[in-house]
Backbone as CSV, one residue per row, in Angstrom:
resi,resn,N_x,N_y,N_z,CA_x,CA_y,CA_z,C_x,C_y,C_z
1,UNK,-5.710,-7.726,-15.348,-5.100,-6.883,-14.157,-6.014,-7.130,-13.127
2,UNK,-5.098,-7.805,-11.892,-6.270,-8.154,-10.984,-5.400,-8.223,-9.240
3,UNK,-6.591,-8.919,-8.362,-6.048,-8.560,-6.845,-5.010,-9.829,-7.087
4,UNK,-3.540,-9.620,-6.017,-2.580,-10.465,-6.303,-2.329,-10.842,-4.496
5,UNK,-3.012,-11.964,-4.684,-2.138,-12.803,-2.641,-0.482,-12.179,-2.382
6,UNK,0.087,-12.351,-3.223,1.512,-11.800,-2.780,1.868,-10.555,-2.147
7,UNK,0.838,-9.661,-2.988,0.899,-8.314,-2.976,0.267,-7.940,-2.010
8,UNK,-0.574,-8.583,-1.337,-1.578,-8.418,-0.460,-0.675,-8.524,0.568
9,UNK,-0.072,-9.813,0.824,0.613,-10.165,1.951,1.581,-8.830,2.110
10,UNK,2.502,-8.578,1.173,3.627,-7.324,1.464,2.980,-6.444,1.650
11,UNK,1.520,-5.643,1.244,0.860,-4.345,2.040,0.601,-4.916,3.158
12,UNK,0.275,-5.748,3.858,-0.341,-6.199,4.984,0.714,-6.110,5.895
13,UNK,2.005,-6.554,5.498,3.539,-6.666,6.087,3.579,-5.174,6.643
14,UNK,3.874,-4.554,5.604,4.139,-3.182,5.552,3.449,-1.827,6.481
15,UNK,2.018,-2.415,6.518,0.940,-1.415,6.906,1.030,-1.779,9.058
16,UNK,1.720,-3.200,9.001,1.945,-3.511,10.526,3.236,-2.792,11.391
17,UNK,3.484,-2.140,10.362,5.197,-1.600,11.034,4.802,-0.762,11.634
18,UNK,5.348,-0.602,13.132,5.557,0.867,13.793,5.842,2.249,13.135
19,UNK,4.768,3.063,13.349,5.408,4.169,12.825,4.675,5.375,13.633
20,UNK,5.926,6.075,13.958,5.386,7.279,15.185,3.871,7.945,14.723
21,UNK,3.143,8.689,15.499,2.365,9.691,15.120,2.705,10.760,13.900
22,UNK,1.737,10.659,13.484,2.070,11.179,12.161,2.794,11.520,10.954
23,UNK,3.361,10.099,11.018,4.984,9.490,10.332,3.864,9.347,9.054
24,UNK,4.362,8.889,7.796,3.623,8.255,6.643,5.147,7.228,6.379
25,UNK,5.025,6.195,5.663,5.795,5.315,5.209,5.566,5.258,3.646
26,UNK,6.498,5.441,3.040,6.158,4.988,1.454,6.837,4.126,0.751
27,UNK,6.297,3.042,0.363,6.744,1.964,-0.558,5.970,1.575,-1.844
28,UNK,7.133,1.158,-2.779,6.946,0.596,-4.208,7.077,-0.689,-4.282
29,UNK,6.624,-1.220,-5.617,6.889,-2.514,-5.527,7.071,-2.927,-6.822
30,UNK,8.149,-2.296,-7.619,8.633,-2.450,-9.350,8.446,-3.687,-9.661
31,UNK,8.607,-4.842,-8.877,8.512,-6.345,-9.565,7.383,-6.851,-9.979
32,UNK,6.304,-5.835,-9.560,5.385,-6.534,-9.996,4.155,-5.962,-11.001
33,UNK,3.427,-6.482,-11.651,2.911,-5.252,-12.845,2.162,-4.292,-11.739
34,UNK,2.179,-2.991,-12.014,1.599,-2.094,-11.219,0.023,-2.100,-11.480
35,UNK,-0.627,-2.422,-12.005,-1.527,-2.267,-12.005,-2.725,-3.553,-10.729
36,UNK,-1.820,-4.595,-11.272,-2.012,-5.667,-10.216,-1.368,-4.940,-8.823
37,UNK,-0.771,-3.833,-8.384,-0.596,-3.694,-7.196,-1.403,-2.163,-6.763
38,UNK,-1.894,-1.743,-7.704,-3.546,-0.559,-7.567,-4.737,-1.693,-6.918
39,UNK,-4.917,-2.780,-7.862,-5.960,-2.937,-7.438,-6.416,-3.359,-6.354
40,UNK,-5.047,-4.228,-5.689,-4.733,-4.776,-4.471,-4.982,-4.058,-3.518
41,UNK,-4.020,-2.511,-3.586,-3.965,-1.798,-2.888,-5.324,-1.015,-2.485
42,UNK,-6.060,-0.842,-3.875,-7.684,-0.707,-3.487,-8.676,-1.235,-2.508
43,UNK,-8.357,-2.395,-2.611,-9.571,-3.596,-2.169,-8.691,-3.469,-0.731
44,UNK,-7.740,-3.246,-0.311,-7.295,-3.265,0.826,-7.923,-1.864,1.492
45,UNK,-7.488,-0.942,1.017,-8.175,0.403,1.633,-9.377,0.380,1.820
46,UNK,-10.147,0.096,1.002,-11.631,-0.144,0.862,-12.168,-1.189,1.840
47,UNK,-11.428,-2.297,2.116,-12.121,-3.029,3.416,-11.346,-3.047,4.270
48,UNK,-10.191,-1.699,4.633,-9.901,-1.282,5.747,-8.639,-1.787,6.414
49,UNK,-8.284,-3.154,5.265,-6.819,-3.981,6.099,-5.911,-3.010,6.093
50,UNK,-5.818,-1.823,5.863,-4.528,-1.117,5.422,-4.829,0.254,5.553
51,UNK,-4.683,1.246,6.380,-4.183,2.579,6.335,-3.395,3.221,5.476
52,UNK,-3.917,3.380,4.228,-3.023,3.986,3.268,-3.599,4.780,2.037
53,UNK,-2.867,5.180,1.278,-3.330,6.118,0.295,-2.436,5.416,-1.483
54,UNK,-2.623,5.616,-2.294,-1.649,5.460,-3.928,-1.708,6.296,-4.605
55,UNK,-0.922,6.533,-5.549,-0.575,7.164,-6.863,0.596,6.594,-7.466
56,UNK,0.361,7.293,-8.910,1.552,7.108,-9.579,2.346,7.922,-9.761
57,UNK,3.902,7.093,-9.759,5.068,8.064,-9.680,5.831,8.299,-10.837
58,UNK,6.915,8.214,-10.873,7.997,8.190,-12.061,8.101,7.028,-12.408
59,UNK,7.813,6.826,-13.759,7.836,5.694,-14.965,6.353,4.970,-14.461
60,UNK,5.634,5.356,-14.025,4.071,5.160,-13.844,4.135,3.878,-12.578
61,UNK,5.172,4.087,-11.573,5.328,2.992,-10.412,4.368,3.514,-9.625
62,UNK,3.455,2.292,-9.387,2.454,2.676,-8.053,2.859,2.747,-6.808
63,UNK,2.700,4.009,-5.960,3.609,4.188,-4.872,2.722,3.867,-3.864
64,UNK,2.918,3.500,-2.978,1.878,3.522,-1.530,1.839,4.018,-0.703
65,UNK,1.575,4.956,-0.058,1.890,5.873,1.146,0.999,5.202,2.259
66,UNK,1.630,4.776,3.752,1.143,3.767,4.462,0.699,5.202,5.693
67,UNK,-0.073,5.254,6.679,-0.576,5.758,7.461,-0.660,5.364,8.974
68,UNK,0.419,6.003,10.008,0.201,5.415,11.259,-1.269,5.203,11.737
69,UNK,-1.331,3.863,12.223,-2.405,3.187,12.856,-2.551,3.639,14.161
70,UNK,-3.048,4.609,14.329,-3.017,5.029,15.377,-4.256,6.143,15.339
71,UNK,-5.250,6.070,16.610,-6.326,7.055,16.576,-6.208,7.982,17.341
72,UNK,-6.580,9.321,16.626,-6.061,10.631,17.331,-7.326,11.859,17.756
C-alpha cells in the first residue's frame, strides 16, 4: 500500500471546496484501495496540504472529514 497521486488530486480538490465556518465535509473513495487512501491522507495532513481527519467506517471504508480552511 502506498501514497497515490490520483487520490492526492481528489483529496486536494475536495479540500479546496468552500465550506461555511464550523462545517465539515465528509467524503470516502470506495473505488481505491483503502490503505492507499489512508496513506495518502496521512501524508497530506502531515504536510498541511489539507485540513482533515480520517477514520475507518462501515465495511472498513476510509472516510475523510474535511475541515473548513479558515482561521478563527
